[in-house]
TORBARO-166108 format. One record per residue (C-alpha): residue number from 1; residue in one letter; x, z, y. Coordinates in nm, 4 decimals. Layout:
BEGIN
{i: NUM; aa: A; xx: X; zz: Z; yy: Y}
...
END
This chain:
BEGIN
{i: 1; aa: M; xx: 0.0000; zz: 0.0000; yy: 0.0000}
{i: 2; aa: I; xx: 0.1225; zz: -0.0829; yy: 0.3493}
{i: 3; aa: R; xx: -0.0113; zz: 0.1036; yy: 0.6495}
{i: 4; aa: L; xx: 0.0715; zz: 0.1715; yy: 1.0099}
{i: 5; aa: A; xx: 0.3227; zz: 0.4498; yy: 1.0457}
{i: 6; aa: T; xx: 0.2296; zz: 0.7696; yy: 1.2248}
{i: 7; aa: P; xx: 0.4613; zz: 0.9924; yy: 1.4279}
{i: 8; aa: A; xx: 0.4458; zz: 1.2420; yy: 1.1404}
{i: 9; aa: D; xx: 0.6236; zz: 0.9858; yy: 0.9169}
{i: 10; aa: A; xx: 0.9439; zz: 1.0037; yy: 1.1217}
{i: 11; aa: P; xx: 1.1329; zz: 1.2550; yy: 0.9010}
{i: 12; aa: A; xx: 1.0557; zz: 1.0567; yy: 0.5851}
{i: 13; aa: L; xx: 1.1608; zz: 0.7307; yy: 0.7523}
{i: 14; aa: R; xx: 1.4908; zz: 0.8859; yy: 0.8571}
{i: 15; aa: E; xx: 1.5546; zz: 0.9898; yy: 0.4961}
{i: 16; aa: I; xx: 1.4689; zz: 0.6415; yy: 0.3684}
{i: 17; aa: E; xx: 1.7150; zz: 0.4977; yy: 0.6195}
{i: 18; aa: R; xx: 1.9933; zz: 0.7326; yy: 0.5095}
{i: 19; aa: A; xx: 1.9344; zz: 0.6516; yy: 0.1422}
{i: 20; aa: A; xx: 1.9130; zz: 0.2766; yy: 0.2091}
{i: 21; aa: G; xx: 2.2496; zz: 0.2886; yy: 0.3853}
{i: 22; aa: E; xx: 2.4398; zz: 0.4351; yy: 0.0910}
{i: 23; aa: P; xx: 2.4736; zz: 0.1125; yy: -0.1137}
{i: 24; aa: F; xx: 2.6683; zz: -0.0329; yy: 0.1800}
{i: 25; aa: R; xx: 2.9377; zz: 0.2281; yy: 0.1170}
{i: 26; aa: E; xx: 2.9902; zz: 0.0824; yy: -0.2315}
{i: 27; aa: I; xx: 3.0936; zz: -0.2530; yy: -0.0822}
{i: 28; aa: G; xx: 3.3158; zz: -0.1069; yy: 0.1906}
{i: 29; aa: L; xx: 3.0640; zz: -0.1078; yy: 0.4760}
{i: 30; aa: D; xx: 3.0923; zz: 0.2624; yy: 0.5555}
{i: 31; aa: V; xx: 3.0035; zz: 0.1792; yy: 0.9165}
{i: 32; aa: V; xx: 2.6496; zz: 0.0986; yy: 0.7963}
{i: 33; aa: A; xx: 2.6257; zz: 0.3914; yy: 0.5575}
{i: 34; aa: D; xx: 2.7436; zz: 0.6301; yy: 0.8308}
{i: 35; aa: D; xx: 2.5165; zz: 0.4829; yy: 1.1007}
{i: 36; aa: E; xx: 2.2708; zz: 0.7514; yy: 1.2042}
{i: 37; aa: P; xx: 1.9022; zz: 0.6625; yy: 1.1531}
{i: 38; aa: P; xx: 1.6893; zz: 0.6177; yy: 1.4636}
{i: 39; aa: P; xx: 1.5923; zz: 0.9513; yy: 1.6202}
{i: 40; aa: A; xx: 1.2526; zz: 1.0899; yy: 1.5198}
{i: 41; aa: A; xx: 1.1279; zz: 1.0442; yy: 1.8771}
{i: 42; aa: L; xx: 1.2110; zz: 0.6725; yy: 1.8688}
{i: 43; aa: L; xx: 1.0428; zz: 0.6274; yy: 1.5305}
{i: 44; aa: A; xx: 0.7383; zz: 0.8120; yy: 1.6660}
{i: 45; aa: A; xx: 0.7346; zz: 0.5770; yy: 1.9666}
{i: 46; aa: Y; xx: 0.7338; zz: 0.2724; yy: 1.7350}
{i: 47; aa: A; xx: 0.4478; zz: 0.4304; yy: 1.5397}
{i: 48; aa: T; xx: 0.2484; zz: 0.5083; yy: 1.8529}
{i: 49; aa: A; xx: 0.2979; zz: 0.1499; yy: 1.9742}
{i: 50; aa: G; xx: 0.1682; zz: 0.0118; yy: 1.6422}
{i: 51; aa: R; xx: 0.5037; zz: -0.1499; yy: 1.5615}
{i: 52; aa: A; xx: 0.6051; zz: 0.0562; yy: 1.2565}
{i: 53; aa: F; xx: 0.4733; zz: -0.0018; yy: 0.9055}
{i: 54; aa: V; xx: 0.5149; zz: 0.2119; yy: 0.5947}
{i: 55; aa: A; xx: 0.5032; zz: 0.1000; yy: 0.2326}
{i: 56; aa: E; xx: 0.3816; zz: 0.3777; yy: 0.0085}
{i: 57; aa: R; xx: 0.4505; zz: 0.4302; yy: -0.3585}
{i: 58; aa: D; xx: 0.2641; zz: 0.7071; yy: -0.5392}
{i: 59; aa: G; xx: 0.1301; zz: 0.8271; yy: -0.2050}
{i: 60; aa: R; xx: 0.4735; zz: 0.8716; yy: -0.0461}
{i: 61; aa: P; xx: 0.6740; zz: 0.6535; yy: 0.1931}
{i: 62; aa: A; xx: 0.9065; zz: 0.4271; yy: -0.0051}
{i: 63; aa: G; xx: 1.0042; zz: 0.1805; yy: 0.2667}
{i: 64; aa: Y; xx: 0.9390; zz: 0.0963; yy: 0.6281}
{i: 65; aa: L; xx: 0.9689; zz: -0.1783; yy: 0.8846}
{i: 66; aa: L; xx: 1.0073; zz: -0.1630; yy: 1.2633}
{i: 67; aa: T; xx: 0.9349; zz: -0.4604; yy: 1.4845}
{i: 68; aa: E; xx: 1.0025; zz: -0.5574; yy: 1.8437}
{i: 69; aa: L; xx: 0.8989; zz: -0.8587; yy: 2.0466}
{i: 70; aa: V; xx: 1.2192; zz: -1.0527; yy: 2.1127}
{i: 71; aa: D; xx: 1.2355; zz: -1.3990; yy: 2.2671}
{i: 72; aa: G; xx: 0.8626; zz: -1.4408; yy: 2.2033}
{i: 73; aa: C; xx: 0.8899; zz: -1.3649; yy: 1.8294}
{i: 74; aa: A; xx: 0.8297; zz: -1.0667; yy: 1.6013}
{i: 75; aa: H; xx: 1.1792; zz: -0.9328; yy: 1.5440}
{i: 76; aa: L; xx: 1.2523; zz: -0.7236; yy: 1.2347}
{i: 77; aa: E; xx: 1.4352; zz: -0.4421; yy: 1.4050}
{i: 78; aa: Q; xx: 1.4724; zz: -0.2524; yy: 1.0786}
{i: 79; aa: V; xx: 1.3476; zz: -0.2788; yy: 0.7241}
{i: 80; aa: S; xx: 1.4596; zz: -0.0210; yy: 0.4701}
{i: 81; aa: V; xx: 1.3543; zz: 0.0626; yy: 0.1157}
{i: 82; aa: L; xx: 1.4637; zz: 0.3474; yy: -0.1095}
{i: 83; aa: P; xx: 1.7536; zz: 0.2083; yy: -0.3164}
{i: 84; aa: G; xx: 1.5990; zz: 0.3190; yy: -0.6465}
{i: 85; aa: L; xx: 1.3081; zz: 0.0851; yy: -0.5770}
{i: 86; aa: R; xx: 1.5210; zz: -0.2235; yy: -0.5124}
{i: 87; aa: G; xx: 1.3687; zz: -0.5188; yy: -0.6920}
{i: 88; aa: S; xx: 1.0132; zz: -0.3863; yy: -0.6670}
{i: 89; aa: R; xx: 0.9353; zz: -0.6320; yy: -0.3826}
{i: 90; aa: I; xx: 0.8522; zz: -0.3554; yy: -0.1337}
{i: 91; aa: G; xx: 1.0715; zz: -0.5172; yy: 0.1311}
{i: 92; aa: E; xx: 0.9093; zz: -0.8544; yy: 0.0721}
{i: 93; aa: R; xx: 0.5605; zz: -0.7018; yy: 0.1050}
{i: 94; aa: L; xx: 0.6610; zz: -0.5359; yy: 0.4320}
{i: 95; aa: V; xx: 0.7878; zz: -0.8702; yy: 0.5644}
{i: 96; aa: E; xx: 0.4699; zz: -1.0493; yy: 0.4590}
{i: 97; aa: H; xx: 0.2658; zz: -0.7773; yy: 0.6283}
{i: 98; aa: L; xx: 0.4662; zz: -0.8354; yy: 0.9458}
{i: 99; aa: A; xx: 0.4125; zz: -1.2120; yy: 0.9142}
{i: 100; aa: G; xx: 0.0364; zz: -1.1516; yy: 0.9108}
{i: 101; aa: W; xx: 0.0665; zz: -0.9141; yy: 1.2058}
{i: 102; aa: A; xx: 0.2645; zz: -1.1791; yy: 1.3970}
{i: 103; aa: R; xx: 0.0189; zz: -1.4580; yy: 1.3107}
{i: 104; aa: D; xx: -0.2684; zz: -1.2398; yy: 1.4351}
{i: 105; aa: R; xx: -0.0825; zz: -1.2225; yy: 1.7668}
{i: 106; aa: R; xx: -0.0080; zz: -1.5965; yy: 1.7621}
{i: 107; aa: L; xx: 0.3657; zz: -1.5416; yy: 1.7525}
{i: 108; aa: P; xx: 0.5597; zz: -1.8446; yy: 1.6282}
{i: 109; aa: A; xx: 0.8205; zz: -1.6781; yy: 1.4096}
{i: 110; aa: L; xx: 0.9962; zz: -1.3743; yy: 1.2692}
{i: 111; aa: T; xx: 1.3596; zz: -1.3127; yy: 1.3584}
{i: 112; aa: L; xx: 1.6275; zz: -1.0716; yy: 1.2415}
{i: 113; aa: T; xx: 1.9989; zz: -1.0092; yy: 1.2411}
{i: 114; aa: T; xx: 2.1829; zz: -0.9331; yy: 0.9191}
{i: 115; aa: Y; xx: 2.5056; zz: -0.9526; yy: 0.7207}
{i: 116; aa: R; xx: 2.5687; zz: -1.3057; yy: 0.5988}
{i: 117; aa: D; xx: 2.7351; zz: -1.2205; yy: 0.2670}
{i: 118; aa: V; xx: 2.5789; zz: -0.8903; yy: 0.1557}
{i: 119; aa: P; xx: 2.3591; zz: -0.9906; yy: -0.1422}
{i: 120; aa: W; xx: 2.0605; zz: -0.7851; yy: -0.0298}
{i: 121; aa: N; xx: 2.0939; zz: -0.9208; yy: 0.3246}
{i: 122; aa: G; xx: 2.1754; zz: -1.2863; yy: 0.4077}
{i: 123; aa: P; xx: 2.0974; zz: -1.4390; yy: 0.0650}
{i: 124; aa: Y; xx: 1.7840; zz: -1.2249; yy: 0.0329}
{i: 125; aa: W; xx: 1.6478; zz: -1.3423; yy: 0.3671}
{i: 126; aa: L; xx: 1.7121; zz: -1.7049; yy: 0.2720}
{i: 127; aa: Q; xx: 1.4921; zz: -1.6502; yy: -0.0355}
{i: 128; aa: L; xx: 1.2163; zz: -1.5216; yy: 0.1937}
{i: 129; aa: G; xx: 1.2191; zz: -1.8398; yy: 0.4014}
{i: 130; aa: F; xx: 1.4522; zz: -1.7442; yy: 0.6870}
{i: 131; aa: R; xx: 1.7173; zz: -1.9832; yy: 0.8154}
{i: 132; aa: E; xx: 2.0325; zz: -1.9209; yy: 1.0147}
{i: 133; aa: L; xx: 2.0082; zz: -1.9698; yy: 1.3892}
{i: 134; aa: I; xx: 2.2986; zz: -2.1466; yy: 1.5546}
{i: 135; aa: E; xx: 2.1692; zz: -2.1035; yy: 1.9097}
{i: 136; aa: I; xx: 1.9957; zz: -1.7790; yy: 2.0013}
{i: 137; aa: G; xx: 1.7889; zz: -1.6691; yy: 2.2975}
{i: 138; aa: P; xx: 1.8809; zz: -1.3958; yy: 2.5448}
{i: 139; aa: G; xx: 1.6973; zz: -1.1226; yy: 2.3540}
{i: 140; aa: L; xx: 1.8767; zz: -1.1922; yy: 2.0277}
{i: 141; aa: R; xx: 2.2045; zz: -1.2289; yy: 2.2186}
{i: 142; aa: A; xx: 2.1534; zz: -0.8775; yy: 2.3604}
{i: 143; aa: I; xx: 2.0877; zz: -0.7432; yy: 2.0099}
{i: 144; aa: R; xx: 2.4019; zz: -0.9121; yy: 1.8756}
{i: 145; aa: D; xx: 2.6064; zz: -0.7791; yy: 2.1684}
{i: 146; aa: D; xx: 2.4810; zz: -0.4267; yy: 2.0912}
{i: 147; aa: E; xx: 2.5705; zz: -0.4679; yy: 1.7226}
{i: 148; aa: I; xx: 2.9200; zz: -0.5782; yy: 1.8189}
{i: 149; aa: A; xx: 2.9576; zz: -0.2803; yy: 2.0549}
{i: 150; aa: R; xx: 2.8483; zz: -0.0456; yy: 1.7744}
{i: 151; aa: G; xx: 3.1182; zz: -0.1847; yy: 1.5445}
{i: 152; aa: L; xx: 2.8789; zz: -0.3490; yy: 1.2987}
{i: 153; aa: D; xx: 3.0646; zz: -0.6821; yy: 1.2992}
{i: 154; aa: V; xx: 3.3238; zz: -0.5695; yy: 1.0455}
{i: 155; aa: W; xx: 3.1649; zz: -0.8309; yy: 0.8144}
{i: 156; aa: P; xx: 3.0160; zz: -1.1612; yy: 0.9343}
{i: 157; aa: R; xx: 2.6688; zz: -1.1230; yy: 1.0838}
{i: 158; aa: L; xx: 2.4094; zz: -1.3803; yy: 1.1800}
{i: 159; aa: A; xx: 2.0703; zz: -1.4184; yy: 1.3415}
{i: 160; aa: M; xx: 1.7902; zz: -1.5706; yy: 1.1357}
{i: 161; aa: R; xx: 1.4392; zz: -1.7053; yy: 1.1940}
{i: 162; aa: R; xx: 1.1361; zz: -1.7753; yy: 0.9796}
{i: 163; aa: D; xx: 0.8808; zz: -2.0038; yy: 1.1422}
{i: 164; aa: L; xx: 0.5220; zz: -1.9009; yy: 1.0771}
{i: 165; aa: G; xx: 0.3415; zz: -2.2257; yy: 1.1481}
{i: 166; aa: S; xx: -0.0213; zz: -2.2251; yy: 1.2621}
END
Protein backbone atom coordinates (compact mmCIF):
# COMPACT_ATOMS: atom_id res chain seq x y z
CA MET A 1 0.00 0.00 0.00
CA ILE A 2 1.23 3.49 -0.83
CA ARG A 3 -0.11 6.50 1.04
CA LEU A 4 0.71 10.10 1.71
CA ALA A 5 3.23 10.46 4.50
CA THR A 6 2.30 12.25 7.70
CA PRO A 7 4.61 14.28 9.92
CA ALA A 8 4.46 11.40 12.42
CA ASP A 9 6.24 9.17 9.86
CA ALA A 10 9.44 11.22 10.04
CA PRO A 11 11.33 9.01 12.55
CA ALA A 12 10.56 5.85 10.57
CA LEU A 13 11.61 7.52 7.31
CA ARG A 14 14.91 8.57 8.86
CA GLU A 15 15.55 4.96 9.90
CA ILE A 16 14.69 3.68 6.41
CA GLU A 17 17.15 6.19 4.98
CA ARG A 18 19.93 5.09 7.33
CA ALA A 19 19.34 1.42 6.52
CA ALA A 20 19.13 2.09 2.77
CA GLY A 21 22.50 3.85 2.89
CA GLU A 22 24.40 0.91 4.35
CA PRO A 23 24.74 -1.14 1.13
CA PHE A 24 26.68 1.80 -0.33
CA ARG A 25 29.38 1.17 2.28
CA GLU A 26 29.90 -2.32 0.82
CA ILE A 27 30.94 -0.82 -2.53
CA GLY A 28 33.16 1.91 -1.07
CA LEU A 29 30.64 4.76 -1.08
CA ASP A 30 30.92 5.55 2.62
CA VAL A 31 30.03 9.16 1.79
CA VAL A 32 26.50 7.96 0.99
CA ALA A 33 26.26 5.57 3.91
CA ASP A 34 27.44 8.31 6.30
CA ASP A 35 25.17 11.01 4.83
CA GLU A 36 22.71 12.04 7.51
CA PRO A 37 19.02 11.53 6.62
CA PRO A 38 16.89 14.64 6.18
CA PRO A 39 15.92 16.20 9.51
CA ALA A 40 12.53 15.20 10.90
CA ALA A 41 11.28 18.77 10.44
CA LEU A 42 12.11 18.69 6.72
CA LEU A 43 10.43 15.31 6.27
CA ALA A 44 7.38 16.66 8.12
CA ALA A 45 7.35 19.67 5.77
CA TYR A 46 7.34 17.35 2.72
CA ALA A 47 4.48 15.40 4.30
CA THR A 48 2.48 18.53 5.08
CA ALA A 49 2.98 19.74 1.50
CA GLY A 50 1.68 16.42 0.12
CA ARG A 51 5.04 15.61 -1.50
CA ALA A 52 6.05 12.57 0.56
CA PHE A 53 4.73 9.05 -0.02
CA VAL A 54 5.15 5.95 2.12
CA ALA A 55 5.03 2.33 1.00
CA GLU A 56 3.82 0.09 3.78
CA ARG A 57 4.51 -3.59 4.30
CA ASP A 58 2.64 -5.39 7.07
CA GLY A 59 1.30 -2.05 8.27
CA ARG A 60 4.74 -0.46 8.72
CA PRO A 61 6.74 1.93 6.53
CA ALA A 62 9.06 -0.05 4.27
CA GLY A 63 10.04 2.67 1.81
CA TYR A 64 9.39 6.28 0.96
CA LEU A 65 9.69 8.85 -1.78
CA LEU A 66 10.07 12.63 -1.63
CA THR A 67 9.35 14.84 -4.60
CA GLU A 68 10.02 18.44 -5.57
CA LEU A 69 8.99 20.47 -8.59
CA VAL A 70 12.19 21.13 -10.53
CA ASP A 71 12.36 22.67 -13.99
CA GLY A 72 8.63 22.03 -14.41
CA CYS A 73 8.90 18.29 -13.65
CA ALA A 74 8.30 16.01 -10.67
CA HIS A 75 11.79 15.44 -9.33
CA LEU A 76 12.52 12.35 -7.24
CA GLU A 77 14.35 14.05 -4.42
CA GLN A 78 14.72 10.79 -2.52
CA VAL A 79 13.48 7.24 -2.79
CA SER A 80 14.60 4.70 -0.21
CA VAL A 81 13.54 1.16 0.63
CA LEU A 82 14.64 -1.09 3.47
CA PRO A 83 17.54 -3.16 2.08
CA GLY A 84 15.99 -6.46 3.19
CA LEU A 85 13.08 -5.77 0.85
CA ARG A 86 15.21 -5.12 -2.23
CA GLY A 87 13.69 -6.92 -5.19
CA SER A 88 10.13 -6.67 -3.86
CA ARG A 89 9.35 -3.83 -6.32
CA ILE A 90 8.52 -1.34 -3.55
CA GLY A 91 10.72 1.31 -5.17
CA GLU A 92 9.09 0.72 -8.54
CA ARG A 93 5.61 1.05 -7.02
CA LEU A 94 6.61 4.32 -5.36
CA VAL A 95 7.88 5.64 -8.70
CA GLU A 96 4.70 4.59 -10.49
CA HIS A 97 2.66 6.28 -7.77
CA LEU A 98 4.66 9.46 -8.35
CA ALA A 99 4.13 9.14 -12.12
CA GLY A 100 0.36 9.11 -11.52
CA TRP A 101 0.66 12.06 -9.14
CA ALA A 102 2.65 13.97 -11.79
CA ARG A 103 0.19 13.11 -14.58
CA ASP A 104 -2.68 14.35 -12.40
CA ARG A 105 -0.82 17.67 -12.22
CA ARG A 106 -0.08 17.62 -15.97
CA LEU A 107 3.66 17.52 -15.42
CA PRO A 108 5.60 16.28 -18.45
CA ALA A 109 8.20 14.10 -16.78
CA LEU A 110 9.96 12.69 -13.74
CA THR A 111 13.60 13.58 -13.13
CA LEU A 112 16.28 12.42 -10.72
CA THR A 113 19.99 12.41 -10.09
CA THR A 114 21.83 9.19 -9.33
CA TYR A 115 25.06 7.21 -9.53
CA ARG A 116 25.69 5.99 -13.06
CA ASP A 117 27.35 2.67 -12.20
CA VAL A 118 25.79 1.56 -8.90
CA PRO A 119 23.59 -1.42 -9.91
CA TRP A 120 20.60 -0.30 -7.85
CA ASN A 121 20.94 3.25 -9.21
CA GLY A 122 21.75 4.08 -12.86
CA PRO A 123 20.97 0.65 -14.39
CA TYR A 124 17.84 0.33 -12.25
CA TRP A 125 16.48 3.67 -13.42
CA LEU A 126 17.12 2.72 -17.05
CA GLN A 127 14.92 -0.36 -16.50
CA LEU A 128 12.16 1.94 -15.22
CA GLY A 129 12.19 4.01 -18.40
CA PHE A 130 14.52 6.87 -17.44
CA ARG A 131 17.17 8.15 -19.83
CA GLU A 132 20.32 10.15 -19.21
CA LEU A 133 20.08 13.89 -19.70
CA ILE A 134 22.99 15.55 -21.47
CA GLU A 135 21.69 19.10 -21.04
CA ILE A 136 19.96 20.01 -17.79
CA GLY A 137 17.89 22.97 -16.69
CA PRO A 138 18.81 25.45 -13.96
CA GLY A 139 16.97 23.54 -11.23
CA LEU A 140 18.77 20.28 -11.92
CA ARG A 141 22.04 22.19 -12.29
CA ALA A 142 21.53 23.60 -8.78
CA ILE A 143 20.88 20.10 -7.43
CA ARG A 144 24.02 18.76 -9.12
CA ASP A 145 26.06 21.68 -7.79
CA ASP A 146 24.81 20.91 -4.27
CA GLU A 147 25.71 17.23 -4.68
CA ILE A 148 29.20 18.19 -5.78
CA ALA A 149 29.58 20.55 -2.80
CA ARG A 150 28.48 17.74 -0.46
CA GLY A 151 31.18 15.45 -1.85
CA LEU A 152 28.79 12.99 -3.49
CA ASP A 153 30.65 12.99 -6.82
CA VAL A 154 33.24 10.45 -5.69
CA TRP A 155 31.65 8.14 -8.31
CA PRO A 156 30.16 9.34 -11.61
CA ARG A 157 26.69 10.84 -11.23
CA LEU A 158 24.09 11.80 -13.80
CA ALA A 159 20.70 13.42 -14.18
CA MET A 160 17.90 11.36 -15.71
CA ARG A 161 14.39 11.94 -17.05
CA ARG A 162 11.36 9.80 -17.75
CA ASP A 163 8.81 11.42 -20.04
CA LEU A 164 5.22 10.77 -19.01
CA GLY A 165 3.41 11.48 -22.26
CA SER A 166 -0.21 12.62 -22.25
